[in-house]
N, CA, C and O atoms as a GROMACS GRO file, in nm:
protein
  600
    1MET      N    1   0.083  -0.119   0.000
    1MET     CA    2   0.000   0.000   0.000
    1MET      C    3   0.087   0.125   0.000
    1MET      O    4   0.060   0.218  -0.076
    2GLY      N    5   0.188   0.128   0.081
    2GLY     CA    6   0.276   0.243   0.086
    2GLY      C    7   0.375   0.226   0.200
    2GLY      O    8   0.356   0.144   0.290
    3GLU      N    9   0.481   0.305   0.194
    3GLU     CA   10   0.583   0.299   0.299
    3GLU      C   11   0.524   0.353   0.429
    3GLU      O   12   0.454   0.454   0.428
    4GLN      N   13   0.554   0.286   0.540
    4GLN     CA   14   0.505   0.335   0.668
    4GLN      C   15   0.604   0.434   0.728
    4GLN      O   16   0.725   0.408   0.730
    5THR      N   17   0.553   0.546   0.776
    5THR     CA   18   0.634   0.648   0.840
    5THR      C   19   0.568   0.679   0.973
    5THR      O   20   0.455   0.726   0.977
    6GLN      N   21   0.640   0.653   1.082
    6GLN     CA   22   0.588   0.678   1.217
    6GLN      C   23   0.451   0.613   1.237
    6GLN      O   24   0.359   0.674   1.291
    7GLY      N   25   0.439   0.488   1.193
    7GLY     CA   26   0.316   0.413   1.213
    7GLY      C   27   0.204   0.450   1.118
    7GLY      O   28   0.092   0.401   1.134
    8ARG      N   29   0.230   0.535   1.021
    8ARG     CA   30   0.126   0.576   0.927
    8ARG      C   31   0.165   0.532   0.787
    8ARG      O   32   0.283   0.520   0.755
    9VAL      N   33   0.068   0.510   0.706
    9VAL     CA   34   0.092   0.468   0.568
    9VAL      C   35   0.113   0.594   0.484
    9VAL      O   36   0.028   0.682   0.480
   10LEU      N   37   0.227   0.601   0.417
   10LEU     CA   38   0.266   0.719   0.342
   10LEU      C   39   0.161   0.760   0.237
   10LEU      O   40   0.133   0.879   0.221
   11SER      N   41   0.104   0.663   0.168
   11SER     CA   42   0.007   0.697   0.065
   11SER      C   43  -0.115   0.768   0.124
   11SER      O   44  -0.176   0.852   0.058
   12PHE      N   45  -0.151   0.734   0.248
   12PHE     CA   46  -0.264   0.803   0.312
   12PHE      C   47  -0.225   0.942   0.359
   12PHE      O   48  -0.309   1.032   0.360
   13LEU      N   49  -0.099   0.961   0.398
   13LEU     CA   50  -0.052   1.096   0.432
   13LEU      C   51  -0.056   1.187   0.310
   13LEU      O   52  -0.094   1.304   0.319
   14VAL      N   53  -0.018   1.132   0.195
   14VAL     CA   54  -0.024   1.209   0.070
   14VAL      C   55  -0.170   1.246   0.041
   14VAL      O   56  -0.198   1.358   0.000
   15ARG      N   57  -0.261   1.152   0.060
   15ARG     CA   58  -0.402   1.179   0.036
   15ARG      C   59  -0.454   1.288   0.130
   15ARG      O   60  -0.528   1.377   0.087
   16GLN      N   61  -0.418   1.280   0.258
   16GLN     CA   62  -0.461   1.383   0.353
   16GLN      C   63  -0.406   1.519   0.314
   16GLN      O   64  -0.475   1.620   0.324
   17THR      N   65  -0.282   1.521   0.270
   17THR     CA   66  -0.220   1.646   0.224
   17THR      C   67  -0.298   1.702   0.106
   17THR      O   68  -0.331   1.820   0.103
   18TRP      N   69  -0.327   1.615   0.008
   18TRP     CA   70  -0.401   1.659  -0.111
   18TRP      C   71  -0.539   1.712  -0.072
   18TRP      O   72  -0.580   1.817  -0.122
   19LEU      N   73  -0.610   1.641   0.014
   19LEU     CA   74  -0.744   1.686   0.052
   19LEU      C   75  -0.740   1.821   0.124
   19LEU      O   76  -0.825   1.906   0.101
   20GLY      N   77  -0.640   1.839   0.210
   20GLY     CA   78  -0.625   1.967   0.279
   20GLY      C   79  -0.592   2.079   0.183
   20GLY      O   80  -0.649   2.188   0.192
   21MET      N   81  -0.499   2.053   0.091
   21MET     CA   82  -0.462   2.155  -0.008
   21MET      C   83  -0.579   2.184  -0.100
   21MET      O   84  -0.603   2.299  -0.136
   22ARG      N   85  -0.651   2.081  -0.139
   22ARG     CA   86  -0.766   2.100  -0.228
   22ARG      C   87  -0.870   2.190  -0.163
   22ARG      O   88  -0.927   2.277  -0.230
   23ALA      N   89  -0.896   2.170  -0.034
   23ALA     CA   90  -0.993   2.254   0.036
   23ALA      C   91  -0.943   2.398   0.044
   23ALA      O   92  -1.020   2.492   0.023
   24ALA      N   93  -0.815   2.416   0.075
   24ALA     CA   94  -0.759   2.551   0.086
   24ALA      C   95  -0.760   2.623  -0.049
   24ALA      O   96  -0.797   2.740  -0.056
   25ILE      N   97  -0.721   2.554  -0.153
   25ILE     CA   98  -0.719   2.613  -0.287
   25ILE      C   99  -0.862   2.635  -0.336
   25ILE      O  100  -0.892   2.736  -0.400
   26GLY      N  101  -0.952   2.541  -0.305
   26GLY     CA  102  -1.092   2.556  -0.343
   26GLY      C  103  -1.154   2.680  -0.285
   26GLY      O  104  -1.233   2.748  -0.352
   27ALA      N  105  -1.120   2.712  -0.161
   27ALA     CA  106  -1.172   2.834  -0.098
   27ALA      C  107  -1.124   2.958  -0.174
   27ALA      O  108  -1.200   3.053  -0.189
   28GLU      N  109  -1.001   2.957  -0.221
   28GLU     CA  110  -0.949   3.069  -0.300
   28GLU      C  111  -1.020   3.078  -0.435
   28GLU      O  112  -1.056   3.186  -0.480
   29LEU      N  113  -1.041   2.963  -0.499
   29LEU     CA  114  -1.099   2.962  -0.633
   29LEU      C  115  -1.246   3.001  -0.634
   29LEU      O  116  -1.297   3.047  -0.736
   30ALA      N  117  -1.315   2.983  -0.522
   30ALA     CA  118  -1.457   3.019  -0.516
   30ALA      C  119  -1.478   3.166  -0.552
   30ALA      O  120  -1.579   3.201  -0.614
   31GLU      N  121  -1.384   3.250  -0.515
   31GLU     CA  122  -1.392   3.393  -0.547
   31GLU      C  123  -1.397   3.417  -0.698
   31GLU      O  124  -1.450   3.518  -0.744
   32PHE      N  125  -1.341   3.323  -0.774
   32PHE     CA  126  -1.334   3.337  -0.920
   32PHE      C  127  -1.440   3.252  -0.991
   32PHE      O  128  -1.442   3.242  -1.113
   33GLY      N  129  -1.529   3.191  -0.912
   33GLY     CA  130  -1.633   3.108  -0.970
   33GLY      C  131  -1.583   2.978  -1.027
   33GLY      O  132  -1.642   2.924  -1.121
   34LEU      N  133  -1.473   2.926  -0.971
   34LEU     CA  134  -1.414   2.802  -1.020
   34LEU      C  135  -1.400   2.702  -0.907
   34LEU      O  136  -1.386   2.740  -0.790
   35THR      N  137  -1.404   2.574  -0.942
   35THR     CA  138  -1.370   2.467  -0.850
   35THR      C  139  -1.227   2.423  -0.881
   35THR      O  140  -1.170   2.462  -0.983
   36VAL      N  141  -1.170   2.342  -0.794
   36VAL     CA  142  -1.035   2.290  -0.819
   36VAL      C  143  -1.031   2.209  -0.950
   36VAL      O  144  -0.940   2.230  -1.030
   37PRO      N  145  -1.127   2.117  -0.974
   37PRO     CA  146  -1.122   2.044  -1.101
   37PRO      C  147  -1.138   2.135  -1.224
   37PRO      O  148  -1.076   2.111  -1.327
   38GLN      N  149  -1.219   2.240  -1.212
   38GLN     CA  150  -1.235   2.332  -1.325
   38GLN      C  151  -1.106   2.408  -1.350
   38GLN      O  152  -1.066   2.427  -1.466
   39PHE      N  153  -1.040   2.453  -1.244
   39PHE     CA  154  -0.913   2.523  -1.258
   39PHE      C  155  -0.810   2.429  -1.322
   39PHE      O  156  -0.738   2.470  -1.413
   40ALA      N  157  -0.805   2.305  -1.275
   40ALA     CA  158  -0.711   2.207  -1.331
   40ALA      C  159  -0.740   2.184  -1.478
   40ALA      O  160  -0.647   2.169  -1.559
   41THR      N  161  -0.867   2.179  -1.514
   41THR     CA  162  -0.904   2.160  -1.654
   41THR      C  163  -0.858   2.277  -1.739
   41THR      O  164  -0.801   2.257  -1.846
   42LEU      N  165  -0.882   2.399  -1.692
   42LEU     CA  166  -0.835   2.515  -1.767
   42LEU      C  167  -0.683   2.512  -1.783
   42LEU      O  168  -0.630   2.544  -1.889
   43MET      N  169  -0.614   2.474  -1.677
   43MET     CA  170  -0.468   2.466  -1.680
   43MET      C  171  -0.422   2.362  -1.783
   43MET      O  172  -0.332   2.389  -1.863
   44MET      N  173  -0.484   2.245  -1.780
   44MET     CA  174  -0.444   2.136  -1.871
   44MET      C  175  -0.475   2.169  -2.017
   44MET      O  176  -0.392   2.146  -2.105
   45VAL      N  177  -0.593   2.224  -2.042
   45VAL     CA  178  -0.632   2.252  -2.180
   45VAL      C  179  -0.551   2.371  -2.235
   45VAL      O  180  -0.519   2.374  -2.354
   46ARG      N  181  -0.517   2.467  -2.149
   46ARG     CA  182  -0.430   2.576  -2.193
   46ARG      C  183  -0.294   2.522  -2.233
   46ARG      O  184  -0.235   2.567  -2.331
   47ALA      N  185  -0.243   2.424  -2.157
   47ALA     CA  186  -0.112   2.367  -2.185
   47ALA      C  187  -0.113   2.277  -2.308
   47ALA      O  188  -0.011   2.264  -2.376
   48SER      N  189  -0.228   2.215  -2.338
   48SER     CA  190  -0.240   2.123  -2.453
   48SER      C  191  -0.368   2.151  -2.529
   48SER      O  192  -0.462   2.071  -2.524
   49PRO      N  193  -0.376   2.263  -2.599
   49PRO     CA  194  -0.498   2.293  -2.674
   49PRO      C  195  -0.529   2.182  -2.774
   49PRO      O  196  -0.440   2.129  -2.840
   50GLY      N  197  -0.656   2.148  -2.784
   50GLY     CA  198  -0.698   2.044  -2.876
   50GLY      C  199  -0.702   1.906  -2.815
   50GLY      O  200  -0.736   1.809  -2.883
   51MET      N  201  -0.668   1.895  -2.686
   51MET     CA  202  -0.672   1.763  -2.623
   51MET      C  203  -0.817   1.711  -2.624
   51MET      O  204  -0.912   1.789  -2.630
   52SER      N  205  -0.831   1.581  -2.617
   52SER     CA  206  -0.963   1.518  -2.617
   52SER      C  207  -1.017   1.507  -2.475
   52SER      O  208  -0.943   1.526  -2.378
   53VAL      N  209  -1.144   1.475  -2.464
   53VAL     CA  210  -1.205   1.452  -2.333
   53VAL      C  211  -1.137   1.334  -2.264
   53VAL      O  212  -1.111   1.340  -2.144
   54ALA      N  213  -1.107   1.228  -2.339
   54ALA     CA  214  -1.040   1.111  -2.281
   54ALA      C  215  -0.902   1.149  -2.228
   54ALA      O  216  -0.863   1.106  -2.119
   55GLN      N  217  -0.827   1.229  -2.303
   55GLN     CA  218  -0.695   1.273  -2.257
   55GLN      C  219  -0.708   1.358  -2.131
   55GLN      O  220  -0.629   1.344  -2.038
   56LEU      N  221  -0.806   1.447  -2.129
   56LEU     CA  222  -0.828   1.530  -2.011
   56LEU      C  223  -0.861   1.444  -1.891
   56LEU      O  224  -0.804   1.462  -1.784
   57ALA      N  225  -0.953   1.349  -1.908
   57ALA     CA  226  -0.993   1.262  -1.798
   57ALA      C  227  -0.872   1.188  -1.740
   57ALA      O  228  -0.856   1.180  -1.618
   58ARG      N  229  -0.786   1.136  -1.827
   58ARG     CA  230  -0.665   1.067  -1.780
   58ARG      C  231  -0.573   1.163  -1.705
   58ARG      O  232  -0.518   1.127  -1.601
   59SER      N  233  -0.556   1.283  -1.756
   59SER     CA  234  -0.460   1.375  -1.695
   59SER      C  235  -0.508   1.430  -1.562
   59SER      O  236  -0.425   1.466  -1.477
   60VAL      N  237  -0.640   1.439  -1.540
   60VAL     CA  238  -0.689   1.487  -1.411
   60VAL      C  239  -0.738   1.374  -1.321
   60VAL      O  240  -0.788   1.398  -1.211
   61GLY      N  241  -0.725   1.250  -1.368
   61GLY     CA  242  -0.759   1.134  -1.286
   61GLY      C  243  -0.908   1.118  -1.263
   61GLY      O  244  -0.951   1.087  -1.152
   62SER      N  245  -0.987   1.138  -1.368
   62SER     CA  246  -1.132   1.119  -1.354
   62SER      C  247  -1.182   1.028  -1.466
   62SER      O  248  -1.106   0.988  -1.554
   63THR      N  249  -1.309   0.998  -1.462
   63THR     CA  250  -1.370   0.921  -1.569
   63THR      C  251  -1.409   1.016  -1.682
   63THR      O  252  -1.415   1.138  -1.663
   64ARG      N  253  -1.433   0.960  -1.799
   64ARG     CA  254  -1.480   1.043  -1.911
   64ARG      C  255  -1.614   1.107  -1.876
   64ARG      O  256  -1.639   1.222  -1.910
   65GLN      N  257  -1.700   1.031  -1.809
   65GLN     CA  258  -1.831   1.084  -1.773
   65GLN      C  259  -1.817   1.205  -1.680
   65GLN      O  260  -1.882   1.307  -1.701
   66ALA      N  261  -1.733   1.194  -1.578
   66ALA     CA  262  -1.712   1.306  -1.486
   66ALA      C  263  -1.650   1.425  -1.559
   66ALA      O  264  -1.688   1.539  -1.535
   67ALA      N  265  -1.554   1.398  -1.647
   67ALA     CA  266  -1.492   1.505  -1.724
   67ALA      C  267  -1.595   1.574  -1.813
   67ALA      O  268  -1.597   1.696  -1.824
   68ASN      N  269  -1.682   1.495  -1.876
   68ASN     CA  270  -1.787   1.553  -1.961
   68ASN      C  271  -1.882   1.641  -1.881
   68ASN      O  272  -1.922   1.747  -1.928
   69GLU      N  273  -1.918   1.596  -1.762
   69GLU     CA  274  -2.009   1.677  -1.679
   69GLU      C  275  -1.944   1.809  -1.641
   69GLU      O  276  -2.009   1.914  -1.645
   70MET      N  277  -1.817   1.806  -1.604
   70MET     CA  278  -1.746   1.928  -1.569
   70MET      C  279  -1.732   2.018  -1.692
   70MET      O  280  -1.749   2.140  -1.683
   71LEU      N  281  -1.700   1.959  -1.806
   71LEU     CA  282  -1.685   2.037  -1.928
   71LEU      C  283  -1.815   2.103  -1.969
   71LEU      O  284  -1.815   2.214  -2.023
   72THR      N  285  -1.926   2.037  -1.943
   72THR     CA  286  -2.056   2.096  -1.974
   72THR      C  287  -2.074   2.227  -1.898
   72THR      O  288  -2.122   2.326  -1.954
   73ALA      N  289  -2.037   2.228  -1.771
   73ALA     CA  290  -2.048   2.351  -1.692
   73ALA      C  291  -1.952   2.458  -1.743
   73ALA      O  292  -1.989   2.574  -1.754
   74LEU      N  293  -1.828   2.419  -1.775
   74LEU     CA  294  -1.732   2.516  -1.826
   74LEU      C  295  -1.775   2.571  -1.962
   74LEU      O  296  -1.755   2.689  -1.991
   75GLU      N  297  -1.832   2.485  -2.042
   75GLU     CA  298  -1.883   2.526  -2.174
   75GLU      C  299  -2.001   2.622  -2.158
   75GLU      O  300  -2.010   2.723  -2.227
   76ARG      N  301  -2.092   2.589  -2.067
   76ARG     CA  302  -2.209   2.674  -2.040
   76ARG      C  303  -2.166   2.814  -1.995
   76ARG      O  304  -2.230   2.913  -2.030
   77ASP      N  305  -2.056   2.819  -1.917
   77ASP     CA  306  -2.006   2.947  -1.868
   77ASP      C  307  -1.917   3.019  -1.968
   77ASP      O  308  -1.867   3.128  -1.940
   78GLY      N  309  -1.896   2.958  -2.085
   78GLY     CA  310  -1.817   3.022  -2.190
   78GLY      C  311  -1.667   3.016  -2.169
   78GLY      O  312  -1.594   3.097  -2.225
   79LEU      N  313  -1.620   2.919  -2.088
   79LEU     CA  314  -1.478   2.910  -2.057
   79LEU      C  315  -1.403   2.809  -2.143
   79LEU      O  316  -1.281   2.817  -2.157
   80ILE      N  317  -1.477   2.714  -2.199
   80ILE     CA  318  -1.419   2.606  -2.280
   80ILE      C  319  -1.507   2.587  -2.404
   80ILE      O  320  -1.629   2.606  -2.397
   81THR      N  321  -1.446   2.550  -2.514
   81THR     CA  322  -1.523   2.508  -2.631
   81THR      C  323  -1.481   2.367  -2.670
   81THR      O  324  -1.368   2.325  -2.647
   82ARG      N  325  -1.575   2.295  -2.729
   82ARG     CA  326  -1.547   2.164  -2.786
   82ARG      C  327  -1.573   2.175  -2.935
   82ARG      O  328  -1.674   2.231  -2.978
   83SER      N  329  -1.481   2.123  -3.013
   83SER     CA  330  -1.499   2.124  -3.158
   83SER      C  331  -1.468   1.986  -3.212
   83SER      O  332  -1.385   1.914  -3.155
   84PRO      N  333  -1.533   1.947  -3.320
   84PRO     CA  334  -1.507   1.814  -3.376
   84PRO      C  335  -1.361   1.799  -3.416
   84PRO      O  336  -1.298   1.892  -3.467
   85HIS      N  337  -1.308   1.680  -3.392
   85HIS     CA  338  -1.172   1.648  -3.435
   85HIS      C  339  -1.172   1.638  -3.587
   85HIS      O  340  -1.266   1.584  -3.645
   86PRO      N  341  -1.069   1.690  -3.654
   86PRO     CA  342  -1.072   1.688  -3.801
   86PRO      C  343  -1.067   1.549  -3.865
   86PRO      O  344  -1.111   1.533  -3.979
   87THR      N  345  -1.014   1.449  -3.794
   87THR     CA  346  -1.003   1.316  -3.856
   87THR      C  347  -1.076   1.206  -3.781
   87THR      O  348  -1.091   1.096  -3.834
   88ASP      N  349  -1.124   1.233  -3.660
   88ASP     CA  350  -1.193   1.131  -3.580
   88ASP      C  351  -1.328   1.188  -3.538
   88ASP      O  352  -1.335   1.268  -3.445
   89ARG      N  353  -1.433   1.147  -3.606
   89ARG     CA  354  -1.564   1.207  -3.581
   89ARG      C  355  -1.621   1.174  -3.443
   89ARG      O  356  -1.717   1.239  -3.400
   90ARG      N  357  -1.564   1.077  -3.374
   90ARG     CA  358  -1.612   1.043  -3.239
   90ARG      C  359  -1.546   1.128  -3.131
   90ARG      O  360  -1.589   1.126  -3.015
   91THR      N  361  -1.444   1.204  -3.168
   91THR     CA  362  -1.365   1.279  -3.071
   91THR      C  363  -1.387   1.429  -3.087
   91THR      O  364  -1.402   1.480  -3.198
   92HIS      N  365  -1.388   1.498  -2.974
   92HIS     CA  366  -1.394   1.644  -2.975
   92HIS      C  367  -1.265   1.700  -2.917
   92HIS      O  368  -1.208   1.644  -2.823
   93GLN      N  369  -1.222   1.810  -2.974
   93GLN     CA  370  -1.105   1.879  -2.924
   93GLN      C  371  -1.148   1.989  -2.829
   93GLN      O  372  -1.251   2.054  -2.850
   94LEU      N  373  -1.070   2.010  -2.725
   94LEU     CA  374  -1.103   2.110  -2.624
   94LEU      C  375  -1.012   2.232  -2.640
   94LEU      O  376  -0.893   2.220  -2.670
   95HIS      N  377  -1.072   2.348  -2.620
   95HIS     CA  378  -0.997   2.474  -2.628
   95HIS      C  379  -1.049   2.568  -2.520
   95HIS      O  380  -1.169   2.571  -2.492
   96VAL      N  381  -0.958   2.644  -2.461
   96VAL     CA  382  -0.995   2.747  -2.364
   96VAL      C  383  -1.035   2.871  -2.443
   96VAL      O  384  -0.964   2.912  -2.534
   97THR      N  385  -1.147   2.931  -2.407
   97THR     CA  386  -1.190   3.055  -2.472
   97THR      C  387  -1.111   3.173  -2.415
   97THR      O  388  -1.038   3.158  -2.318
   98ASP      N  389  -1.126   3.288  -2.476
   98ASP     CA  390  -1.061   3.408  -2.423
   98ASP      C  391  -1.111   3.436  -2.281
   98ASP      O  392  -1.033   3.475  -2.194
   99LEU      N  393  -1.241   3.417  -2.258
   99LEU     CA  394  -1.296   3.436  -2.125
   99LEU      C  395  -1.237   3.336  -2.026
   99LEU      O  396  -1.206   3.372  -1.913
  100GLY      N  397  -1.220   3.211  -2.070
  100GLY     CA  398  -1.160   3.108  -1.985
  100GLY      C  399  -1.016   3.140  -1.952
  100GLY      O  400  -0.972   3.122  -1.838
  101ALA      N  401  -0.941   3.187  -2.051
  101ALA     CA  402  -0.801   3.224  -2.029
  101ALA      C  403  -0.792   3.341  -1.930
  101ALA      O  404  -0.706   3.342  -1.842
  102ALA      N  405  -0.880   3.439  -1.946
  102ALA     CA  406  -0.880   3.554  -1.856
  102ALA      C  407  -0.914   3.512  -1.713
  102ALA      O  408  -0.853   3.560  -1.618
  103ARG      N  409  -1.012   3.423  -1.698
  103ARG     CA  410  -1.051   3.375  -1.565
  103ARG      C  411  -0.935   3.299  -1.501
  103ARG      O  412  -0.906   3.317  -1.383
  104TYR      N  413  -0.870   3.214  -1.579
  104TYR     CA  414  -0.755   3.138  -1.530
  104TYR      C  415  -0.644   3.234  -1.486
  104TYR      O  416  -0.588   3.219  -1.377
  105GLU      N  417  -0.613   3.332  -1.569
  105GLU     CA  418  -0.506   3.428  -1.538
  105GLU      C  419  -0.537   3.507  -1.411
  105GLU      O  420  -0.445   3.541  -1.336
  106LYS      N  421  -0.664   3.537  -1.386
  106LYS     CA  422  -0.701   3.608  -1.263
  106LYS      C  423  -0.689   3.517  -1.141
  106LYS      O  424  -0.647   3.562  -1.034
  107ALA      N  425  -0.724   3.390  -1.156
  107ALA     CA  426  -0.723   3.296  -1.044
  107ALA      C  427  -0.583   3.245  -1.011
  107ALA      O  428  -0.553   3.218  -0.895
  108PHE      N  429  -0.497   3.233  -1.111
  108PHE     CA  430  -0.365   3.173  -1.092
  108PHE      C  431  -0.285   3.238  -0.979
  108PHE      O  432  -0.231   3.166  -0.896
  109PRO      N  433  -0.274   3.371  -0.973
  109PRO     CA  434  -0.195   3.431  -0.863
  109PRO      C  435  -0.251   3.397  -0.725
  109PRO      O  436  -0.174   3.381  -0.630
  110ALA      N  437  -0.382   3.386  -0.712
  110ALA     CA  438  -0.442   3.350  -0.582
  110ALA      C  439  -0.403   3.207  -0.544
  110ALA      O  440  -0.378   3.179  -0.426
  111VAL      N  441  -0.398   3.118  -0.641
  111VAL     CA  442  -0.359   2.979  -0.614
  111VAL      C  443  -0.212   2.974  -0.572
  111VAL      O  444  -0.178   2.908  -0.474
  112VAL      N  445  -0.127   3.044  -0.645
  112VAL     CA  446   0.016   3.046  -0.612
  112VAL      C  447   0.038   3.107  -0.474
  112VAL      O  448   0.119   3.056  -0.396
  113ARG      N  449  -0.032   3.216  -0.443
  113ARG     CA  450  -0.020   3.280  -0.312
  113ARG      C  451  -0.062   3.186  -0.201
  113ARG      O  452   0.006   3.176  -0.099
  114ARG      N  453  -0.175   3.116  -0.220
  114ARG     CA  454  -0.224   3.026  -0.115
  114ARG      C  455  -0.130   2.908  -0.096
  114ARG      O  456  -0.105   2.867   0.017
  115GLU      N  457  -0.076   2.855  -0.206
  115GLU     CA  458   0.021   2.747  -0.192
  115GLU      C  459   0.144   2.795  -0.115
  115GLU      O  460   0.196   2.722  -0.031
  116ALA      N  461   0.190   2.916  -0.143
  116ALA     CA  462   0.305   2.971  -0.070
  116ALA      C  463   0.274   2.983   0.079
  116ALA      O  464   0.360   2.956   0.163
  117GLU      N  465   0.152   3.025   0.112
  117GLU     CA  466   0.112   3.034   0.253
  117GLU      C  467   0.115   2.896   0.319
  117GLU      O  468   0.158   2.882   0.433
  118LEU      N  469   0.069   2.795   0.247
  118LEU     CA  470   0.068   2.660   0.302
  118LEU      C  471   0.210   2.606   0.321
  118LEU      O  472   0.232   2.520   0.406
  119GLU      N  473   0.304   2.657   0.244
  119GLU     CA  474   0.442   2.609   0.251
  119GLU      C  475   0.530   2.691   0.346
  119GLU      O  476   0.648   2.659   0.363
  120GLU      N  477   0.474   2.795   0.409
  120GLU     CA  478   0.554   2.883   0.493
  120GLU      C  479   0.630   2.810   0.604
  120GLU      O  480   0.739   2.853   0.642
  121ALA      N  481   0.576   2.704   0.657
  121ALA     CA  482   0.639   2.633   0.768
  121ALA      C  483   0.753   2.541   0.723
  121ALA      O  484   0.823   2.485   0.807
  122LEU      N  485   0.771   2.525   0.593
  122LEU     CA  486   0.877   2.437   0.544
  122LEU      C  487   1.014   2.499   0.564
  122LEU      O  488   1.033   2.619   0.545
  123ALA      N  489   1.109   2.417   0.603
  123ALA     CA  490   1.248   2.461   0.615
  123ALA      C  491   1.306   2.476   0.475
  123ALA      O  492   1.258   2.414   0.380
  124PRO      N  493   1.412   2.558   0.462
  124PRO     CA  494   1.475   2.572   0.330
  124PRO      C  495   1.510   2.434   0.272
  124PRO      O  496   1.563   2.348   0.342
  125GLY      N  497   1.482   2.416   0.147
  125GLY     CA  498   1.513   2.291   0.079
  125GLY      C  499   1.404   2.186   0.087
  125GLY      O  500   1.403   2.092   0.007
  126GLN      N  501   1.311   2.199   0.182
  126GLN     CA  502   1.207   2.096   0.196
  126GLN      C  503   1.113   2.096   0.076
  126GLN      O  504   1.070   1.989   0.031
  127ARG      N  505   1.080   2.213   0.022
  127ARG     CA  506   0.990   2.218  -0.094
  127ARG      C  507   1.055   2.146  -0.212
  127ARG      O  508   0.991   2.065  -0.279
  128GLU      N  509   1.182   2.176  -0.238
  128GLU     CA  510   1.252   2.113  -0.349
  128GLU      C  511   1.263   1.962  -0.328
  128GLU      O  512   1.249   1.884  -0.422
  129ALA      N  513   1.288   1.921  -0.204
  129ALA     CA  514   1.295   1.778  -0.174
  129ALA      C  515   1.159   1.711  -0.196
  129ALA      O  516   1.152   1.601  -0.249
  130ALA      N  517   1.052   1.778  -0.154
  130ALA     CA  518   0.918   1.723  -0.173
  130ALA      C  519   0.886   1.712  -0.322
  130ALA      O  520   0.831   1.611  -0.366
  131LEU      N  521   0.919   1.814  -0.399
  131LEU     CA  522   0.894   1.810  -0.544
  131LEU      C  523   0.974   1.698  -0.609
  131LEU      O  524   0.923   1.628  -0.696
  132ALA      N  525   1.099   1.681  -0.569
  132ALA     CA  526   1.182   1.574  -0.624
  132ALA      C  527   1.122   1.438  -0.588
  132ALA      O  528   1.116   1.348  -0.673
  133TRP      N  529   1.079   1.422  -0.463
  133TRP     CA  530   1.019   1.296  -0.420
  133TRP      C  531   0.892   1.267  -0.500
  133TRP      O  532   0.874   1.156  -0.550
  134MET      N  533   0.804   1.367  -0.514
  134MET     CA  534   0.679   1.345  -0.588
  134MET      C  535   0.707   1.309  -0.732
  134MET      O  536   0.642   1.221  -0.788
  135SER      N  537   0.803   1.376  -0.795
  135SER     CA  538   0.838   1.346  -0.934
  135SER      C  539   0.890   1.203  -0.946
  135SER      O  540   0.855   1.133  -1.041
  136ALA      N  541   0.972   1.159  -0.852
  136ALA     CA  542   1.025   1.023  -0.855
  136ALA      C  543   0.912   0.920  -0.838
  136ALA      O  544   0.912   0.818  -0.907
  137VAL      N  545   0.817   0.946  -0.749
  137VAL     CA  546   0.706   0.853  -0.728
  137VAL      C  547   0.618   0.848  -0.852
  137VAL      O  548   0.574   0.741  -0.893
  138ILE      N  549   0.592   0.964  -0.913
  138ILE     CA  550   0.512   0.967  -1.037
  138ILE      C  551   0.580   0.880  -1.143
  138ILE      O  552   0.514   0.799  -1.209
  139SER      N  553   0.710   0.897  -1.160
  139SER     CA  554   0.783   0.816  -1.259
  139SER      C  555   0.776   0.667  -1.226
  139SER      O  556   0.754   0.584  -1.314
  140ALA      N  557   0.794   0.634  -1.099
  140ALA     CA  558   0.789   0.493  -1.057
  140ALA      C  559   0.651   0.433  -1.083
  140ALA      O  560   0.640   0.317  -1.120
  141CYS      N  561   0.548   0.511  -1.063
  141CYS     CA  562   0.411   0.462  -1.084
  141CYS      C  563   0.381   0.440  -1.232
  141CYS      O  564   0.291   0.363  -1.266
  142GLN      N  565   0.454   0.506  -1.318
  142GLN     CA  566   0.430   0.493  -1.462
  142GLN      C  567   0.511   0.379  -1.524
  142GLN      O  568   0.486   0.340  -1.638
  143GLU      N  569   0.606   0.326  -1.448
  143GLU     CA  570   0.687   0.214  -1.497
  143GLU      C  571   0.605   0.086  -1.490
  143GLU      O  572   0.528   0.067  -1.396
  144PRO      N  573   0.620  -0.002  -1.589
  144PRO     CA  574   0.548  -0.129  -1.584
  144PRO      C  575   0.591  -0.210  -1.463
  144PRO      O  576   0.708  -0.209  -1.424
  145VAL      N  577   0.496  -0.280  -1.404
  145VAL     CA  578   0.524  -0.367  -1.289
  145VAL      C  579   0.582  -0.497  -1.341
  145VAL      O  580   0.533  -0.551  -1.441
  146ASP      N  581   0.686  -0.550  -1.275
  146ASP     CA  582   0.746  -0.675  -1.317
  146ASP      C  583   0.639  -0.784  -1.328
  146ASP      O  584   0.560  -0.805  -1.237
  147GLY      N  585   0.639  -0.851  -1.443
  147GLY     CA  586   0.546  -0.960  -1.463
  147GLY      C  587   0.410  -0.917  -1.514
  147GLY      O  588   0.324  -1.002  -1.539
  148CYS      N  589   0.389  -0.786  -1.529
  148CYS     CA  590   0.261  -0.735  -1.577
  148CYS      C  591   0.282  -0.665  -1.710
  148CYS      O  592   0.331  -0.552  -1.714
  149ASP      N  593   0.246  -0.733  -1.817
  149ASP     CA  594   0.255  -0.671  -1.950
  149ASP      C  595   0.128  -0.595  -1.976
  149ASP      O  596   0.018  -0.639  -1.944
  150GLN      N  597   0.147  -0.478  -2.035
  150GLN     CA  598   0.027  -0.395  -2.062
  150GLN      C  599  -0.010  -0.397  -2.205
  150GLN      O  600  -0.108  -0.332  -2.244
   0.00000   0.00000   0.00000
């Protein structure tokens, strides 16, 4: 399940951290009319314009159905558009609208500021060490498991 640290399972500590950060960031995003998943979607689609709903769902760790429901709200609010893929009629490409980009740009500094507040108690170097650790775990999780062909 995960490495134990001081009698606790590391993977659950990561989950508690994520839930706490999500609540803190969510409170900041409410001022901009966004949820954490909506902000993440705007961030992902801005970084990869034209991505599909399936690609978005994989990148934010949700189902296609959940991604579609969230996209419907973003589309209704004029923040995202879906357009038919030029070669695959079953797929739609996602794009952030000018309004969506402006909303993201307004919300981004609040997210960065709140994250910095949450990190204030860290000793010098701890943030970089945490980022390095998370990157290493992400890479390890993407490696095939011995004996499991995909």
